[in-house]
N, C-alpha and C positions, 0 to 999 in steps of 0.2 A: 372823535374830536369834539363834536357838537355837544355831546353830553358833558364833556369836560368843561366846555364853555359855560355850562349851566352849573358848574361847581358840584356836579354829582360825584362825590368822593367814592361812591361805590364803583363808578367807572374809572376814576383815576387809579384806584388801587387795583381793581380787577384787570384793567387794561395792562398795567405794568406786569402783573403776575402772569396773565395769560399770554401776553405777547412774548414773554421770555420762553414759553414752552410751546406755543401753538401757531406761530407763523410758518406756514408751509408753502413754498414756491421757490445800486452801484453798477457794476458791470454784470454780465451774465455768466461769468466764470470766476472761480476763486483765484486770487493772486498766485497761489502756490502752483497753479497749472501753467504759469507763464513759461517755464523752462522745460516742459515735458513734451513738446512737439505734438500737441493734440489739435484736432481741427477746431476746437472751440477756443483755442488760445487767441484767435483773431479778434475776439471781443475785447481783449486787453490791449492789443496792438495790431492794427490792420496789416502790418507787414509780416506778422507771424502766421504763415500758412504752411500747409503740407504739400508734398509733391503731387499727390493724387487728388481727385475730386472727392466730395463728400456730401452726405445728406444728414442733417441734424434733425431729429424728430422731437416732438413735444412730450418727451418722457423724462421729466425731471424739472429742475429749476434752480434758482439761486436766491438765497436771502441772507441778510446780515442784520444784526441788531446791536445797538450801542445803548447802554443804560447806566445811569448813575444810581439807580435804585434796584434793590433786591428785597427779598422777604425780610431780612434783618433790618432794613431801613424802617419798617413799619411795626415789626413784632419783636418783643423782648422775651427771652426765655425765663421761666421761673419754675420752681418745684421740679417734679419729675416729668420731663418732656411736655411741659405746658408752655403756652405763649400768651402774652398780653399785647394788645394794640398800644401804640405809643401814646394814645389819649387817656390811658388808664390813670386814675389819680395817684397811684402809688409809684408811677414813673415820673421822675423830676423833669422839669422843662429842659434843664441843661443836658441831661442824658438823652432825652428824646431828640433835641435839636442837633446834637453832635453827629447824628447819622445822616444829616442832609447837607448838601452843598447850597451855596447862595442861589444858584440856578440849577435845578435838577432836570435832566433831559432824558428822554426815551426816543431814540431815532431808529428807523428801520428802512431798509431798501429791499425790494423783491424784483426779480426778473424771471420771465418765462419765455423760452423760445417756442414759437408756434411752428415754424418751419424755416430751415435755412439750407440752401443748396450752393455748393461750391464746385466750380469746374474750371478746367484749363482752356483758355482761348485768348486770342488777340495779344499774344506775347506775354501772358502772365496768368495769374489765378484770379478768378472772379467769384463773387458771392452775391446772392440775393436772399434776403432774410426778412422775416416778419416776427416781431416779438412784442411783448407787453411788459411795462415797467411801472412800478409804483414806489414812491418814497415819501416819507413824512416824519413828523416828530411832534412831541409834546414837550413844553418847557414850563416848569413849575417852580416858582421862587420859594425859598425856604420859609418866607413869611406866611405863606398859605398854611403850612403845617404848624407854624407857631400860633397862628390864629386859631386853628382847630384845637390845639393843645390848651392855650390860655383862655380862649374866648368864653368857654363855659364856666371858668372859675373867676373871671374878672369881676371886681366890685367897683362901684362908682363909675365916673366918667373915664373911658379908655378909648384910644383911637389907634387904628391900624392903617398902615399905608402899604398897599400892594401894587407892584409894578412887574412888567416883563413876564406876564403870564399869557400863554397862548399855545397854538398848535397849527400845524400845516400839513397838507396832504396833496400830492399831485400824482395822477395816474395817466398814462398815455400808451399808445401803440406806436411802433416805428417800422417803416418800410425802408430797409437799408440796401444800398447798392455799393459793393466794394470791389476794388481792383488792387492787386499787388504784383509787382514785377521786379526781376533782378536787373539792376543797372549794369552790374558786372559781377565777377566772381565773389566779390566781397560785400557789395552794397545792395540791399533790397529795400524798396520803399512801398508804402501802401496807403490807401485813402478809402474812406467810406462816406457816402452822402446819404442823409436820412431825411425822409419825409415824416414829420411828427403829427400824429392824430391825437388831439387832446380829449381824454375820456372824462376826467373829473378833477376838480380843483377846489380846495377850501383853505382859507387862511383866516384864523381868528386871533385877535389881539385884544388884551385887556390892559389898559394903562391907567395910572393915577386913580386906582380904587381907594376910596377913603371909607372906613367903617368906624363910625362914632357910636360907642356903646354907652348906654345909661342903664339905670336900674330897671327902667320900664320898657325900653325898646332900643333898637339900633337904627341909626340913620346911615344910609348907604348911597354913595354916588361914584360913578366910574365913567371912563371913556372906553367904549367897546365897539368894535366893528368886526363883522364876519363877512368875508367875500367868498362867494361860491360860484362855480361854473353852472351852466345850464342843466347839467345832469343832477344837480342837487337843488331841491326846492324847500326852503325853510319857511315854516308857517308859525306865526305868533298868535297867541290868544289875546283877549281883551286886557289881560294883566301885563302884557309885554313879554311873556315867556314863550320860548320855542316849545311848541307842543306836538309838532309833527315834522318829519323829514321825508320827503318823497324823492325816490330815485327814478330818473328817467334815462332810457336808452337813447342818448342824444350826444352827438359830438359837440364839444364845447369850444374847440379852438384848433388851430393849426400852427405848425412851426417847422423849422429846419434844424438839422444837426450835422456835424462833421467830425470824423475821426481821422487823425493823421499819425503815421508811424514810420519808423525806419530801423533796420538792423545793419550792423557792420561787423564783418569778421576780420579781426586784427590778426589772428593766427588761427591755425586749424583747431586749437583748443581754447580760444579766447574770443568771445563775442560781446559786443555792447549794443544797446538798443535804446530807443527813445520813442515815446508816444504821448499824444494828447487826445483824449476821447471825450465825447459828449460836449463839444462846443456847440452851443445853439440856444434856442429860445422857443417858447410857445406863447402865442397870442390868444387869450381867452376872450371871445366875443360875448357881449351882453351878459357879463357876470353880474350877479345880484349882490347888493350890499344892504345889510341891516345894521343899525348902530344905536348907541346911546351916547350922547355928547354931554355927559355930566349931569343929567337930570337925577335928582335925589328921590329916594323913596324910603319908607320905613319897613322894619322887619322885627319880629318879636324875639328871635334868637333861638337858642337851643341849650340843653343841659344834659348831664349824665350820659354822655356818649361813651360807650364801651367801658362803663364803670364796673361791669360784672365780669368776674373771671371766667364764667361759663360761656361767654360769648365767643364764637369763633370769628375768624377773619372775615368771612362773607357777611355774617349777620351784623357785625360792627360796621362794616363798610356801608351796608344798606341803610343802617340807622343814620349814619352821617349824611348819606346822600339825600335821604328824605328831608332832613332839616336844611340842607344847604342849597338845594336846587333852585330856590327862589331868589338867591342872591344876585343873579344876573337878569336884568330886564331891559327891554328895548323900547325906545320912545319914537322911533322913526320907521316908516314903512320901507319896503324894499325899493331900491332904485337900481338902474342898470349902469354899468360902466364897462370899460375895456381894460384888461389887465395883461401885462406881459411878464412872464417869468422865465428864468434861465434854467437850463439843464444843470445837473451836477457834473461840472467839468473836472476831469481827473488827469493829472500829469504822472507819467511813469518813466523812470530811467533804470535800466537794468544792465548787469554785467554777469557773465557766466564763464567760469574757468573749468576745463575738463581734465580728467586723468584717466588712465587705463583705456585709451582710445575713446574717450568721452562716454564710457559706460557709467562713470560716476562724475558728476559735475557739482560745482559749488556756485550758487547764485546769490546775487545781491540785488534787491528790487526796492527802489525808493519811490514812494507814491505820495501824491498830495491832492486832496479834493477841495475845490473851491465852488462858490456859487450856492452854497447851502447855508442855513442859519449858523451852523458850526463848521469850521474848516478843520480838516484832519491832515496830518503829515505822518508818514510811517516808513520805517526801515525794516525790511524783512530779509533774513538770511535763510537760504534753503540748501539742503543736501538732496541732490536728485540722483536717483538710480534708474538707469536706462539700459538694462541688459539685452532687451529685444524690442522690436517695433511694436509687438503686441502687449508689452508690459512696461510700466514705469511707476515710480513712486517718488514722492517728495515729502520731506519732513522739514518743517519751518519753525522759526521763532521770530517774533516781531516786537518792535518797540515803537510806540507812537505817543502823541501828545494826549492820548486818552488813557491807555494802559498797555501793559505787556501781555503777550499771549503766545501760545504754541498751537500748531495745527499739522495736518497731514492730508495728502491727496494721493489716490491710487488710480492708475489707468490700466484697464484690463480689456484687451481687444477693442471692441467698439464702445465700451462703457467706462465712465469715470465717476468717482465719488470722492468728496473731500470737504475739508473745513479749514479755513485759515485760522479760526479762533475757536477753541474748544473750552466749554465750561467744565469746571472741576469740582464744584461744591454745590450740592443739592440738599433740599429738605427731604423728609420722608414722602412728601407728596410730589417729589420731583420738580419742585419750584426752585430756581436758582436762589441761593441764599444771599450772596453778596452782589455788589455791582458787577456788571458783566458786559463782555463783548463776545458775540457769538455769530457764527456763520455756518451755512451748510449748502452744498451744491452737488448736483448729480446731472448726468446727461448721457445721451446715446447718439453716436455718429457713425454712419456706415461709409466706408471709403470705397471708391470705384474708379475704374479707368486706369490708364497707364500713367507713369510718372511724367511730370512736366519736363520737356526738353529745354535745356538752357543753352541758348545761342548768344554769345556775347560779342557785340560789335564795338562797344565802347572799350577804351583802353583800361586795363586793370589799374586800380588805384594802389 
């Protein structure tokens, strides 16, 4: 994120490409696991538990990525299997800009379970878990790419106005204590309380950037601020540029979180459920702030970016980065502040209908995420196959306010692997070609002990 704040296009483009293929580690389980009676389903709804105890080991993880950008956003094919960067002079401004949205985003979430133990006691099922999560995103306005395309060709006085450019990252560990119990034969409720340990936080915003171009030089002014937790130490040189980032093994804040959930059996083959997870906050102590409040400075500019057909993606990106990294400068030293951020709260409502003695079920899961820079709402239909306790599979299709996708999840004994969103179009270098939404998850849980006894004292509903 910090190199992006320096307008290093090498890192803008490389981060987009590499993130789409290289993030390995929302919730800690795919949504398609919701109806498969797996120990890790409790991450999605704390009322979804198994009859036996379990231990979940740190063998696997979960990640999802949402991107408006793909390889085809930056590269245009020509000739025989050749590509040109969008800044190439033979590509028109209209064609180049048609591939970008007004605000282009790349968001990701990762989660890794370090250890979770579930056991039956005190009238229900209890869980103790330790996990790590990270989420973040980059938000890049179309005018940035227009500036890169037109800036080297502009004659005379020209002015660009750039807004809503930034990035955000938040990483934390959580210690979770959960309890779920059957109220009667139909209703089960669950809750989970979390202690949040803030590991790292960074939030960068660039607003009201004005670039005035003349034949001799460019005059630049902008309002920029970068807020970081104690784990990240940004250092600026005499020219006001960030020239060093030091990472420290240091807790930056503390917070609290809460999950709530319930399931209700309407009939033997019809269940409904509701959950809200990750209600909470993190308070970051002694966060550092560096900024530029509109102080102007001059810059000589650039030309002939990616003008040669022989340049590949990496070389062209590096050339742009070398010219643009000086566009952001800071005129104020670091100061300390306190910053409170919210978790990514997710609402889920589910319904499941079974046939063939519930060996095959059909599920509908509606989920909505709030508390992030972009909110998401999704509807997912799943067909679930549960022929035995040791095997299950789900095939899903989803529609959201981002894009549609398909996915699948398989549980086999103590292991599961799945993806809610599967990429279908790649380049020869295995880079996603179009804008994409992608996820992957895997995990290992060992069950132990006898099944939970259900003693109902309340009257059946």
